[in-house]
C-alpha positions as CSV (number, residue, x, y, z in Angstrom):
1,M,0.0,0.0,0.0
2,E,1.2,3.5,-0.9
3,T,-0.1,6.5,0.9
4,V,0.0,10.1,-0.4
5,T,-0.9,13.1,1.6
6,T,-1.9,16.2,-0.4
7,K,-2.0,19.7,1.0
8,N,-4.6,21.2,-1.3
9,I,-6.8,20.6,-4.3
10,S,-4.0,21.3,-6.7
11,E,-1.8,18.6,-5.2
12,T,-4.7,16.1,-5.3
13,K,-5.2,16.9,-9.0
14,K,-1.4,16.5,-9.7
15,T,-1.5,13.1,-7.9
16,A,-4.3,12.1,-10.2
17,A,-2.5,13.3,-13.3
18,R,0.6,11.2,-12.4
19,L,-1.7,8.1,-12.0
20,A,-3.4,8.9,-15.4
21,K,-0.1,9.1,-17.2
22,N,1.0,5.8,-15.7
23,L,-2.3,3.9,-16.3
24,V,-2.4,4.8,-20.0
25,K,0.9,2.8,-20.3
26,V,-0.7,-0.4,-18.8
27,S,-1.8,-3.0,-21.3
28,K,-4.8,-5.0,-20.4
29,K,-7.4,-7.4,-21.9
30,G,-10.1,-5.1,-20.6
31,A,-10.7,-1.7,-19.1
32,R,-8.3,-0.2,-16.6
33,V,-10.5,0.2,-13.5
34,V,-9.9,2.5,-10.5
35,G,-12.2,2.3,-7.5
36,L,-12.5,5.5,-5.4
37,V,-13.8,5.2,-1.9
38,G,-14.1,7.5,1.1
39,E,-16.4,9.8,2.9
40,L,-18.3,12.8,1.4
41,G,-16.0,15.7,0.5
42,A,-12.8,13.6,0.8
43,G,-11.6,14.5,-2.7
44,K,-12.9,11.7,-5.1
45,T,-14.4,14.1,-7.6
46,T,-11.4,16.5,-7.4
47,F,-9.2,13.5,-8.2
48,V,-11.3,12.6,-11.2
49,Q,-11.0,16.2,-12.5
50,G,-7.2,16.1,-12.3
51,F,-7.2,12.6,-13.9
52,A,-9.4,13.8,-16.8
53,A,-7.5,17.0,-17.4
54,A,-4.2,15.0,-17.6
55,L,-5.9,12.9,-20.4
56,G,-6.8,16.1,-22.3
57,I,-10.5,16.4,-21.4
58,K,-11.4,20.0,-21.6
59,E,-15.0,20.0,-20.5
60,K,-15.9,20.5,-16.9
61,V,-16.0,17.2,-15.0
62,Q,-18.6,16.9,-12.3
63,S,-19.7,13.8,-10.4
64,P,-22.5,12.0,-12.3
65,T,-24.5,11.4,-9.1
66,F,-27.9,11.6,-10.8
67,V,-27.0,10.2,-14.3
68,L,-24.7,7.6,-12.7
69,M,-22.3,7.5,-15.6
70,K,-20.6,10.0,-18.0
71,V,-18.3,8.9,-20.9
72,Y,-15.6,11.3,-22.1
73,P,-14.0,10.8,-25.5
74,L,-10.2,10.7,-25.5
75,V,-7.7,11.6,-28.2
76,H,-5.1,9.1,-27.4
77,K,-3.1,6.5,-29.3
78,T,-4.4,3.5,-27.3
79,L,-7.4,4.8,-25.4
80,R,-10.7,6.0,-26.7
81,H,-12.7,7.0,-23.6
82,L,-12.8,7.8,-19.9
83,V,-15.8,6.4,-18.1
84,H,-16.7,8.2,-14.9
85,I,-19.3,6.4,-12.7
86,D,-20.8,7.5,-9.3
87,C,-22.4,4.7,-7.3
88,Y,-23.5,6.9,-4.4
89,R,-27.2,6.5,-5.2
90,L,-27.1,2.8,-6.0
91,D,-28.8,0.2,-3.8
92,S,-27.1,-2.8,-5.4
93,P,-24.4,-3.7,-7.9
94,E,-27.1,-5.2,-10.2
95,E,-28.4,-1.7,-10.9
96,L,-25.1,-0.9,-12.7
97,L,-25.2,-4.2,-14.7
98,H,-28.4,-3.0,-16.3
99,L,-26.4,-0.1,-17.8
100,G,-24.1,-2.4,-19.7
101,F,-21.3,-2.4,-17.1
102,K,-20.0,-5.8,-18.1
103,D,-19.3,-4.5,-21.6
104,I,-17.6,-1.5,-20.2
105,L,-15.2,-3.7,-18.2
106,K,-14.4,-5.7,-21.4
107,D,-13.4,-2.5,-23.3
108,R,-9.7,-2.4,-23.6
109,D,-9.9,1.2,-24.9
110,A,-11.4,2.5,-21.6
111,I,-10.2,3.8,-18.3
112,V,-13.0,3.6,-15.7
113,L,-13.1,5.7,-12.6
114,I,-15.8,4.7,-10.0
115,E,-16.7,6.9,-7.1
116,W,-18.3,5.0,-4.2
117,A,-16.9,1.8,-5.7
118,D,-17.3,-0.1,-2.4
119,K,-21.0,-0.2,-3.2
120,I,-20.3,-2.5,-6.2
121,Q,-17.1,-4.2,-5.2
122,T,-18.5,-7.6,-5.8
123,I,-18.8,-7.0,-9.6
124,L,-15.4,-5.3,-10.0
125,P,-12.4,-7.1,-11.5
126,H,-9.8,-8.3,-8.9
127,D,-7.1,-6.1,-10.5
128,T,-9.0,-2.9,-9.8
129,L,-6.8,-0.3,-8.3
130,W,-8.4,1.0,-5.1
131,I,-7.9,4.5,-3.7
132,R,-9.2,5.3,-0.2
133,F,-9.7,9.0,0.4
134,S,-9.9,10.6,3.8
135,H,-9.7,14.0,5.3
136,G,-6.3,15.1,6.6
137,L,-5.3,17.2,9.6
138,N,-6.9,20.4,8.2
139,S,-9.8,21.2,5.9
140,R,-7.6,21.2,2.7
141,T,-5.4,18.2,3.4
142,R,-6.3,14.7,2.0
143,K,-4.9,11.3,2.5
144,L,-5.0,8.9,-0.4
145,E,-4.2,5.2,0.2
146,F,-3.5,3.2,-3.0
147,M,-4.4,-0.4,-2.6
148,N,-5.2,-3.6,-4.4
149,Y,-8.3,-5.8,-3.8
150,E,-6.7,-7.9,-1.0
151,E,-5.6,-4.9,0.9
152,I,-9.0,-3.2,0.9
153,Y,-11.1,-6.3,1.3
154,P,-9.0,-8.8,3.2
155,H,-10.3,-12.4,3.3
């Protein structure tokens, strides 16, 4: 597990940009999936904004709380889109399956960022990168813990 502490929004976005630049280099059979978990206001959406900006997305990125999913086209040599999902309002993982989630996971041209991913962890691939967000010592500080499945959901 790696832990990063950011002092402000800018640092949170820079941390996301570094991850974005590393994830685009990863070759997979399906989508690259990042599960974002943590309390309200802990920085999940801010992280997605920094991630999206690093991939060249110009439009304003907001959490798709009410529409559940937003797809952003990418101009990249190996990736075609960023899928941003917010599971805050879901009652069960099956609700996301009705939106074609299994097909999204098979899409090797996609990076998928999922806020409140713990609500659907049973349907996520085991190689999902998990990031747990928490408030730091003051109102601007955030702690980001990067984990794999076994670290966040020990058996």
